[in-house]
C-alpha positions, 0 to 999 in steps of 0.5 A: 393359375396360374394364375394363374395359373399359369405361365408362371415361373420356375424357381428353387425356393420353397414357399414361405409357410407355417408348414414348410415342405420340401420336394420329392418324387411324389411330393412331400408334406409336413403338418403344423398348427397354423399358430396363434396369429395376432388374435386374442382368442381362438374361438370362431366368431370371437376374433378380429381375424375371423370377423375380417374373414367373414367380411371378405368372404361376404364381399367377394361372394358377390359378383363384381360390378357389371360396368367395365372398370376401364374408362380410358378411350384410345386417342385414335382407333387402332392402326390396321396391320398390327401384330400381337405376339403371345408367349404361351405357357404350358398350363391349360389356363393359358390356352383360355387366356389365349382365346381372349387375346385372339378375340381381341386381335380379331376385333382390331384386325390384328395378326395373332402370333402364338409362341408356345413354350414349356415353362423352361429357360430354353423354351421361353427364350426361344419363344421370345426370339420367335416373337421378336422375329415376327416384328410384333406391335406388342408382346404379351407374356405370363409368369416366367422368370425375367432372366429367361427373357431379359435380353429380349425384354431389353430389345422390346424396350429399346424398340418401344414395343409394349410388353404386357404381362401377368403372373410376374412376381413383381408389382403392377408398374415394374420395368421392363413391363408396360403393366403386370396385370396379376401382381405378386400381391394379387396372388398373396391375396388369392391365398388370403381369400382361400384361407378366409373361405375355409375359416368361415365355412368350417367355423374356425376349425379345420384340418387342411391340406394345402397343395402348391407348386413353389417352382412358380414364384407367384404360387409360392406367394399365394402359399405365403398368403394362405398361411399368413391368413389362416393364422389370423382367421383360423388359429385352431386350424392345422395345415399339411402342405404338399408341394409338387414340381411342374414335372410331377404335376404334368406326370399326374403324380399329384393324384396318388400323393394326395391320397397318400397325404390324406391317409397319413394325416387322418381328419383332413376336411379341406384341400386348398390348391394353388391353382385349378390344375391341382384339383382334377376329376382324376384327383376327385375320383381317387380321393372318393375311391380311397374313402375321403368323399367328404373332402372339400376343395378350393382353388384359384384360376379354375377352368371349365373342368373345375367349374363342372366339378363344382356344379356336380358337387364333386370334391371342388366347392369354390374357385377364386375366379380368374376372368381369363378371356377378359384378361386377354382383352385387358392385356391388348387394351393396355398394349394399345394404350401404350402404343398410342402414348397414353398412360396405363390406368391404376385402379382403387383396390376394393374394400377389405384388401388393405394388407400391409406390405401388399399395395398392388392388390386388384389395381389392374382393373381385373375383377375377381369373385369367389365362385360357388355352385350358385354361380358357376360359369357356363359360357365358353369364355369361362368366368365372365364377371362383366357381361358384354365386356368385348363390346365395351372394349371395342367402344373404347377403341373407337370400333363401335 
């Protein structure tokens, strides 16, 4: 994901974890016990942390409500001739989100302007310059460091042009953004859910390989959530962390590095990945060929490739679903609300998401689910937790 995910951010700080790692040409790893956490016992099923993990997994395995959480209608139908600009990140998941944005733009008769970049300071800045040059009605973006487009964001604010984002390492309502639809707290919670799922599936005893891309700050937050929760829910577990740079991931260095990590640390049974781009058919084939065919993986923000692997029982067994097409429509919806001078709604978080210091978990109206082989998405829109959400949005927009 990233996330995303994900059009995310480049930063030099490594993820905060109980098994902190550095970076290298093929990734680097260290192994550590998850620690004692706050539970009084390490027996599976006997600790409060494990019991909470069971409750969360049971809750998020269930499909979200089929009703659109957004209920605020536009005060007037969208004006004709709007221009929606999207600064498009280099990850596959961003292309899936773009499909949703383009669908929503078509629905309201707006022009869709796509400004591609490579998640670097210069290309992101240029993408925003080009977006501004297109005279946009709103700008949508994801995850890159704010300093890369700070001057352009200031221009958008001065011109009262909505800037709707996701995968930014801030809260839900943070200037200069109209809304940040996937918050830093959301990514922390993705890590929590991955840890909970592994804890429950392993009955509180697993050796885990966690793979991350800490250059993306929100993915570093996800790693922090994973390590925080694994110490609560599975204190007998051990975690080996393996980090990659964006460039290493793009070059496919994660394939050989994953096999190497499994060979160096015998007995690893689970792989937790920061986003779907780390769990690929190439990784699955290499892992199987090296004799680790029993390894199981979970990630967040999976794409059709991940869903196919889950269906085929090929390494991937679960995904913390990101409704990419829905996210595109929700971003346009919030931009339209801002254009009409209406408030952006904030929703009540689901049960079992109350984590001290993380108040913005799932408050944007973006549903999630732990997706397994029993409910793998098959449609072109990927994970679609709300059937017919497009028609429901159009009704709110006065188009039907």
